[in-house]
C-alpha positions as CSV (number, residue, x, y, z in Angstrom):
1,M,82.5,79.9,87.7
2,P,85.2,77.3,87.2
3,E,85.9,75.1,90.2
4,F,89.4,75.4,91.8
5,D,91.0,71.9,92.1
6,Y,93.6,71.7,95.1
7,E,95.0,68.3,93.4
8,H,96.3,70.2,90.6
9,L,98.3,72.8,92.5
10,S,102.1,72.8,92.6
11,P,103.7,71.0,95.8
12,G,104.9,74.4,97.2
13,A,101.2,75.8,96.9
14,K,99.8,72.7,98.4
15,R,102.3,73.0,101.2
16,Q,101.2,76.7,101.8
17,I,97.6,76.0,101.8
18,S,98.1,73.2,104.2
19,A,100.1,75.3,106.5
20,L,97.4,78.1,106.5
21,A,94.6,75.6,107.1
22,L,96.5,74.1,110.2
23,K,97.5,77.4,111.6
24,R,93.9,78.7,111.5
25,G,92.4,75.5,112.3
26,W,90.5,75.4,108.9
27,S,89.8,72.7,106.4
28,I,91.6,72.8,103.1
29,E,88.3,74.2,101.5
30,Q,88.2,76.9,103.9
31,A,91.7,77.9,103.4
32,L,91.3,77.9,99.6
33,E,88.3,80.2,99.9
34,A,90.2,82.4,102.3
35,V,93.0,82.7,99.5
36,G,90.6,83.3,96.7
37,I,88.8,86.0,98.6
38,E,92.1,87.7,99.5
39,F,93.1,87.3,95.9
40,I,90.0,89.1,94.5
41,A,90.0,91.8,97.3
42,M,93.7,92.9,96.5
43,G,92.8,93.2,92.8
44,G,94.4,90.1,91.5
45,P,92.0,89.4,88.5
46,A,93.0,93.0,87.1
47,L,96.6,92.4,87.2
48,M,96.7,88.8,85.8
49,G,98.0,88.5,82.3
50,R,98.2,92.2,81.7
51,P,101.6,93.4,80.9
52,K,102.2,97.1,81.8
53,G,101.6,99.3,78.9
54,K,104.2,101.3,77.2
55,L,103.8,105.1,77.1
56,Y,104.5,106.9,73.9
57,Q,104.7,110.6,73.3
58,L,102.6,111.7,70.4
59,A,104.2,114.6,68.3
60,P,107.2,115.1,70.7
61,N,108.6,118.2,68.8
62,E,104.8,119.8,69.0
63,A,105.3,120.7,72.7
64,H,108.7,122.4,72.0
65,Q,107.2,124.5,69.3
66,I,104.4,125.7,71.3
67,E,106.8,126.8,74.2
68,N,108.9,128.7,71.8
69,K,106.0,130.6,70.3
70,K,104.8,132.1,73.5
71,P,105.7,135.8,73.9
């Protein structure tokens, strides 16, 4: 598993991680681990990089023809 590097985070992300660590009395490593666990628990990997799929109706006129043929 690739290592997560705190130094490569944006300044805003560093600020939020630091605030979480200070609030809970944790080290930066503990705060990063907590954020990572929460990310996985909330389904983050399944949502990353996957745009929502488009829905297409196959044979749209076919459904209307079937309904019209019913007695």
